[in-house]
C-alpha positions as CSV (number, residue, x, y, z in Angstrom):
1,M,23.5,3.5,-8.9
2,R,23.3,6.6,-11.1
3,L,23.6,8.8,-8.1
4,Y,26.7,6.8,-6.9
5,Q,28.3,7.0,-10.3
6,S,27.7,10.8,-10.7
7,I,29.1,11.6,-7.3
8,A,32.1,9.3,-7.9
9,A,32.8,11.3,-11.1
10,G,32.6,14.5,-9.1
11,I,35.1,13.2,-6.5
12,A,37.7,12.6,-9.1
13,V,38.1,16.3,-10.0
14,V,38.8,17.6,-6.5
15,L,41.5,15.1,-5.2
16,S,44.3,17.7,-5.6
17,A,42.8,20.0,-3.0
18,T,44.3,20.5,0.4
19,P,43.3,17.6,2.8
20,L,41.0,18.3,5.7
21,V,41.6,16.8,9.1
22,A,39.6,13.8,10.1
23,G,37.8,15.5,12.9
24,E,35.9,17.7,10.4
25,A,34.2,14.6,8.9
26,A,31.2,14.4,11.4
27,E,29.3,17.4,10.0
28,L,29.9,16.3,6.4
29,T,28.7,12.7,7.0
30,Q,25.6,14.0,8.8
31,K,24.7,16.0,5.6
32,I,25.1,12.9,3.5
33,N,23.1,10.8,5.9
34,A,20.3,13.4,5.6
35,I,19.7,12.5,1.9
36,S,16.4,10.7,1.3
37,E,15.5,7.8,-1.0
38,E,13.9,10.4,-3.3
39,A,17.3,12.3,-3.4
40,L,16.1,15.2,-1.3
41,G,19.2,17.0,0.1
42,Y,21.2,16.2,-3.0
43,P,23.0,19.5,-3.4
44,E,24.2,19.5,0.2
45,A,25.3,15.9,-0.1
46,V,27.3,16.6,-3.3
47,K,29.2,19.4,-1.5
48,A,29.8,17.2,1.6
49,V,31.0,14.1,-0.2
50,T,33.3,16.3,-2.4
51,K,34.9,17.7,0.8
52,L,35.1,14.3,2.4
53,S,37.1,13.0,-0.6
54,Q,39.8,15.6,0.1
55,M,40.6,14.1,3.5
56,N,43.6,12.0,4.3
57,A,43.5,8.3,5.1
58,D,43.1,8.9,8.8
59,A,39.5,10.0,8.1
60,I,38.5,6.6,6.7
61,P,37.4,4.9,10.0
62,E,35.2,8.0,10.9
63,V,33.5,8.0,7.5
64,L,33.0,4.2,7.5
65,A,31.5,4.4,11.0
66,A,28.9,6.9,9.7
67,M,27.5,4.3,7.3
68,K,24.0,3.2,8.4
69,Q,22.2,0.0,7.4
70,D,18.8,1.8,7.2
71,R,20.2,4.5,4.8
72,P,21.4,2.6,1.8
73,V,21.5,5.6,-0.6
74,A,23.7,7.6,1.8
75,A,25.8,4.5,2.5
76,N,26.7,4.3,-1.2
77,W,27.7,8.0,-1.2
78,L,29.9,7.5,1.9
79,R,31.4,4.4,0.3
80,G,32.3,6.5,-2.8
81,A,34.0,9.0,-0.5
82,V,35.9,6.3,1.3
83,E,37.2,4.7,-1.9
84,A,38.3,8.1,-3.2
85,I,40.2,8.8,0.0
86,A,41.8,5.4,-0.1
87,D,42.8,5.6,-3.8
88,K,44.4,9.0,-3.3
89,A,46.2,7.8,-0.2
90,R,47.6,4.8,-2.1
91,Q,48.8,7.0,-4.9
92,E,50.5,9.3,-2.5
93,G,52.2,6.4,-0.7
94,T,50.3,7.0,2.6
95,P,47.6,4.2,2.7
96,I,45.6,3.5,5.8
97,A,47.4,1.0,8.0
98,N,46.3,-2.6,7.7
99,E,45.9,-2.7,11.5
100,T,43.4,0.1,11.5
101,L,41.2,-1.6,8.9
102,I,41.5,-4.9,10.7
103,E,40.5,-3.3,14.0
104,F,37.5,-1.7,12.3
105,I,36.4,-5.0,10.7
106,E,36.7,-6.9,14.0
107,T,34.7,-4.4,15.9
108,K,31.3,-6.0,15.6
109,T,29.4,-2.9,16.8
110,H,30.1,-1.2,13.5
111,A,27.4,-1.6,10.8
112,P,27.8,-4.8,8.7
113,K,27.9,-2.7,5.5
114,S,30.7,-0.5,6.7
115,R,32.7,-3.5,7.9
116,S,32.3,-5.2,4.5
117,V,33.6,-2.0,2.8
118,A,36.6,-2.0,5.2
119,Y,37.3,-5.6,4.3
120,H,37.4,-4.8,0.6
121,L,39.7,-1.9,1.2
122,L,42.0,-4.2,3.1
123,K,41.9,-6.8,0.3
124,Q,42.8,-4.1,-2.3
125,Q,46.0,-3.3,-0.5
126,D,46.9,-6.6,1.1
127,E,45.1,-9.6,-0.2
128,E,46.9,-12.1,2.1
129,A,46.0,-10.1,5.2
130,A,42.3,-10.0,4.1
131,K,42.2,-13.8,3.5
132,K,43.4,-14.5,7.0
133,L,40.2,-12.9,8.3
134,V,37.8,-14.9,6.2
135,P,37.4,-18.0,8.5
136,G,36.2,-15.7,11.3
137,F,33.2,-14.5,9.2
138,E,31.3,-17.8,9.4
139,N,28.7,-16.5,11.7
140,D,29.1,-12.8,11.0
141,A,26.3,-10.3,11.1
142,S,27.5,-9.0,7.7
143,L,26.0,-11.3,5.2
144,E,28.5,-10.2,2.6
145,L,31.4,-11.3,4.9
146,R,29.6,-14.5,5.9
147,L,29.2,-15.3,2.2
148,L,33.0,-15.3,1.9
149,A,33.4,-17.6,4.8
150,V,30.9,-20.1,3.4
151,D,32.6,-20.0,0.0
152,R,35.8,-20.8,1.8
153,L,34.2,-23.8,3.5
154,M,32.8,-25.0,0.2
155,E,36.2,-24.9,-1.4
156,D,37.6,-26.8,1.6
157,A,34.9,-29.4,1.2
158,K,35.6,-29.8,-2.6
159,A,39.2,-30.4,-1.7
160,K,38.2,-33.2,0.7
161,V,36.1,-34.8,-2.0
162,K,39.0,-34.6,-4.5
163,D,41.2,-36.4,-1.9
164,E,38.4,-39.0,-1.4
165,Q,37.8,-38.0,2.2
166,K,34.0,-38.3,2.0
167,E,33.1,-38.1,5.7
168,E,35.3,-35.0,6.2
169,A,33.7,-33.4,3.1
170,I,30.2,-34.1,4.4
171,A,31.0,-32.5,7.7
172,I,32.4,-29.3,6.1
173,Y,29.5,-29.0,3.7
174,Q,27.0,-29.4,6.6
175,Q,29.0,-26.7,8.5
176,A,28.7,-24.4,5.4
177,L,24.9,-25.1,5.2
178,T,24.4,-24.1,8.8
179,A,26.3,-20.9,8.2
180,T,24.8,-19.8,4.9
181,R,21.9,-17.4,4.6
182,N,22.1,-17.3,0.8
183,A,19.7,-19.3,-1.3
184,H,22.1,-19.9,-4.1
185,Q,24.8,-21.1,-1.8
186,A,22.4,-23.4,0.0
187,S,21.3,-24.9,-3.3
188,L,24.9,-25.6,-4.3
189,I,25.7,-27.1,-1.0
190,A,22.6,-29.3,-1.1
191,D,23.6,-30.5,-4.6
192,A,27.1,-31.3,-3.4
193,L,25.7,-33.3,-0.4
194,K,23.4,-35.2,-2.7
195,E,26.4,-36.3,-4.7
196,L,27.8,-37.6,-1.4
197,E,24.5,-39.4,-0.7
198,V,23.2,-37.0,1.9
199,E,19.7,-35.5,1.3
200,V,19.1,-31.9,2.4
201,D,15.8,-30.0,2.4
202,T,16.8,-26.4,1.9
203,T,13.2,-25.3,2.6
204,E,13.6,-26.7,6.1
205,H,16.9,-24.9,6.4
206,F,15.3,-21.5,5.5
207,G,12.2,-22.2,7.5
208,F,9.4,-21.9,4.9
209,L,6.0,-22.5,6.4
210,K,4.4,-25.6,5.0
211,N,1.1,-26.2,6.8
212,W,-1.7,-24.0,5.5
213,H,-5.4,-23.7,4.9
214,V,-6.4,-21.9,1.7
215,I,-9.7,-20.4,0.5
216,A,-10.8,-19.0,-2.9
217,A,-12.2,-17.4,-4.9
218,F,-13.4,-13.9,-4.0
219,E,-14.1,-11.1,-6.5
220,F,-11.2,-9.2,-8.0
221,A,-13.7,-6.4,-8.8
222,K,-11.5,-4.6,-11.4
223,G,-8.7,-4.2,-8.9
224,D,-10.9,-3.1,-6.0
225,G,-10.7,-6.6,-4.5
226,F,-7.2,-5.9,-3.2
227,D,-8.6,-3.4,-0.7
228,A,-12.0,-5.0,-0.3
229,V,-12.5,-6.6,3.1
230,Y,-13.6,-10.2,2.6
231,P,-14.7,-12.5,5.4
232,P,-11.3,-14.1,6.1
233,E,-10.0,-10.6,7.1
234,K,-12.8,-10.4,9.7
235,E,-12.6,-13.9,11.2
236,I,-10.7,-17.1,10.8
237,D,-13.3,-19.9,11.0
238,L,-12.0,-23.0,9.1
239,E,-15.4,-24.6,9.2
240,A,-17.2,-21.6,7.6
241,S,-18.1,-21.1,3.9
242,Y,-18.8,-17.8,2.1
243,P,-20.3,-16.6,-1.1
244,G,-17.6,-16.6,-3.7
245,K,-17.0,-15.4,-7.2
246,L,-19.2,-17.3,-9.6
247,I,-16.7,-19.0,-11.9
248,D,-16.9,-22.6,-13.3
249,E,-13.4,-23.5,-12.3
250,I,-13.9,-22.9,-8.6
251,P,-17.4,-23.7,-7.5
252,A,-19.0,-21.5,-4.9
253,P,-19.3,-21.3,-1.9
254,A,-15.7,-20.5,-0.9
255,K,-14.5,-23.0,1.6
256,W,-11.2,-23.5,3.5
257,Q,-9.2,-26.5,2.6
258,P,-5.9,-27.8,4.0
259,L,-2.7,-27.5,2.0
260,Q,0.4,-29.2,3.3
261,L,3.7,-28.9,1.5
262,G,6.0,-31.9,1.2
263,S,9.7,-32.2,1.6
264,G,11.6,-29.8,-0.6
265,E,8.4,-27.7,-1.3
266,K,8.0,-24.1,-0.3
267,R,5.4,-22.7,-2.7
268,V,1.7,-22.3,-1.7
269,D,0.2,-22.7,-5.2
270,F,-3.4,-21.7,-5.6
271,N,-3.4,-22.8,-9.3
272,K,-2.8,-26.4,-8.0
273,A,-5.1,-26.1,-5.0
274,F,-8.0,-24.6,-7.0
275,A,-7.5,-23.8,-10.7
276,P,-5.5,-21.5,-13.0
277,V,-7.9,-18.6,-13.1
278,K,-7.6,-14.8,-13.5
279,E,-9.2,-11.8,-11.6
280,V,-9.6,-13.6,-8.3
281,V,-8.7,-13.1,-4.7
282,G,-7.6,-15.9,-2.3
283,Y,-6.4,-16.3,1.3
284,A,-4.0,-18.6,3.1
285,V,-3.8,-19.0,6.8
286,T,-1.4,-20.8,9.2
287,T,-0.5,-20.8,12.8
288,F,3.0,-20.4,14.2
289,D,3.9,-21.1,17.8
290,S,6.5,-19.0,19.5
291,D,8.2,-20.0,22.7
292,E,8.4,-16.4,23.8
293,A,7.3,-12.8,22.9
294,Q,9.7,-11.7,20.2
295,E,10.1,-9.5,17.2
296,V,10.7,-11.4,13.9
297,E,10.8,-10.8,10.2
298,L,8.4,-12.4,7.8
299,R,10.0,-12.8,4.4
300,W,8.1,-13.9,1.4
301,G,8.0,-13.9,-2.4
302,S,5.1,-13.8,-4.9
303,P,4.4,-12.7,-8.4
304,N,0.9,-11.5,-7.2
305,A,-0.2,-8.7,-5.0
306,T,-0.2,-9.5,-1.3
307,K,-1.3,-8.4,2.1
308,V,0.0,-10.1,5.3
309,W,-1.5,-10.0,8.8
310,V,-0.1,-11.3,12.0
311,N,-2.6,-11.8,14.8
312,G,-5.1,-9.6,13.0
313,E,-2.6,-6.7,12.5
314,L,-1.7,-5.7,8.9
315,V,2.1,-5.8,8.6
316,A,2.5,-5.5,4.9
317,S,0.6,-4.4,1.8
318,D,2.2,-4.8,-1.7
319,K,0.0,-4.1,-4.6
320,V,2.5,-5.3,-7.2
321,Y,1.6,-7.7,-10.0
322,H,3.9,-10.0,-11.9
323,A,7.2,-8.2,-11.0
324,G,9.2,-11.3,-10.3
325,D,9.2,-14.0,-7.6
326,N,12.4,-13.8,-5.7
327,F,13.8,-15.3,-2.6
328,D,13.0,-12.9,0.3
329,Q,11.3,-10.5,-2.2
330,Y,9.4,-8.8,0.6
331,T,10.2,-8.3,4.3
332,A,8.1,-7.1,7.2
333,K,8.7,-6.9,10.9
334,A,6.2,-8.5,13.2
335,K,5.7,-9.1,16.9
336,L,4.9,-12.6,18.0
337,K,3.2,-13.4,21.3
338,P,4.1,-16.5,23.3
339,G,2.2,-19.5,22.1
340,E,0.0,-19.6,18.9
341,N,0.1,-16.8,16.4
342,T,-2.0,-16.5,13.3
343,I,-0.5,-15.5,9.9
344,L,-2.9,-14.6,7.1
345,V,-1.9,-13.9,3.5
346,K,-4.2,-12.3,0.9
347,L,-3.2,-13.3,-2.6
348,V,-4.6,-11.3,-5.5
349,Q,-4.5,-12.4,-9.2
350,N,-5.1,-9.6,-11.7
351,E,-6.6,-9.4,-15.2
352,Q,-3.5,-9.7,-17.3
353,T,-3.9,-12.6,-19.8
354,Q,-0.3,-13.2,-21.0
355,S,0.8,-16.8,-20.4
356,W,3.6,-15.7,-18.1
357,T,1.0,-14.0,-15.8
358,N,-0.9,-17.3,-15.2
359,V,0.7,-17.8,-11.8
360,W,-1.0,-17.5,-8.4
361,H,1.3,-18.5,-5.5
362,F,3.6,-17.3,-2.7
363,E,6.2,-18.7,-0.3
364,L,6.7,-17.4,3.3
365,R,9.1,-17.9,6.1
366,V,9.7,-16.6,9.7
367,C,13.3,-15.6,10.6
368,D,15.5,-13.1,12.5
369,H,17.0,-10.0,11.0
370,L,19.9,-12.0,9.5
371,G,17.6,-14.4,7.7
372,T,18.1,-17.2,10.2
373,A,15.1,-19.4,10.3
374,I,13.0,-19.4,13.5
375,A,11.5,-22.7,14.2
376,D,7.9,-23.3,15.0
377,A,7.7,-24.3,18.7
378,K,4.9,-26.8,18.0
379,P,5.8,-30.3,19.2
């Protein structure tokens, strides 16, 4: 954010310069896209974005099209340049045509982020024209745009409730729930449906995995336990037992035990399954059946350090302790084979003793790149 603010400030001082033609934007956007997360390439990017900000409104589609989902830092810089161009054009009475922005927004091959920026530009100069597009965002690849469509549906449903049209309200809320990929929206929709006597399990909607086996406790070993290779990383034998850490709360040997979550539950809680202890390592394993070979995303959250394997292949390693526990906190791509796939999670509790660190849990789901739940193919 500081980089974005500093470059935006720099843009403001050069807006009186002679505009460049749009065709010159390609080389400049390439220099901005070359900037790294560590801000390498900063001087070249500063010069490039300053020059971009001098262009006329005709350059906006080309700059927007250069925004890439996998380069969020560069995308913020490009957004700053686009907004500077648009502001200058509006002040000069030569704004970009609504039709040009609408065409860009409706071209689904453009990056979701760039289409969202184009929408907000359109809204700034013609709010009514922007509003007319919102219903079409219900299943959009841009989650920012989809959020707007779901909000619109929720408002429509509220109006139906106010008019005492219960069945119509339920149908619209259910339509909104199907469309949303946002945890907060889903919670609001579920609460609204409950008021209408319709129960919704948002954990089912987001596809959190519920049928696990868990085992504990292995030795934390002053932090070395995170990288230590304990037996569950070598084999998955649910009938086996292993020497565990000698603590009164969790008697050795370490054995697998089933853990099945109920309706509305998503958290695999080792404190409940075993005991609230510190300086320990545990594992959870489940199987997930895929009806085809496919690439998916695993998304999970945990206040503890985690490692995740799919079919024996390590897909993520996050040695982070007590830094929050957010929805879709971590993401990893994984390849599933047809049929049964094994997902193994290593969950490490460290030595901190503050009361707020006495948590040992995770939640995990399987989805596509938009966060749409992929259902387990088991009958």
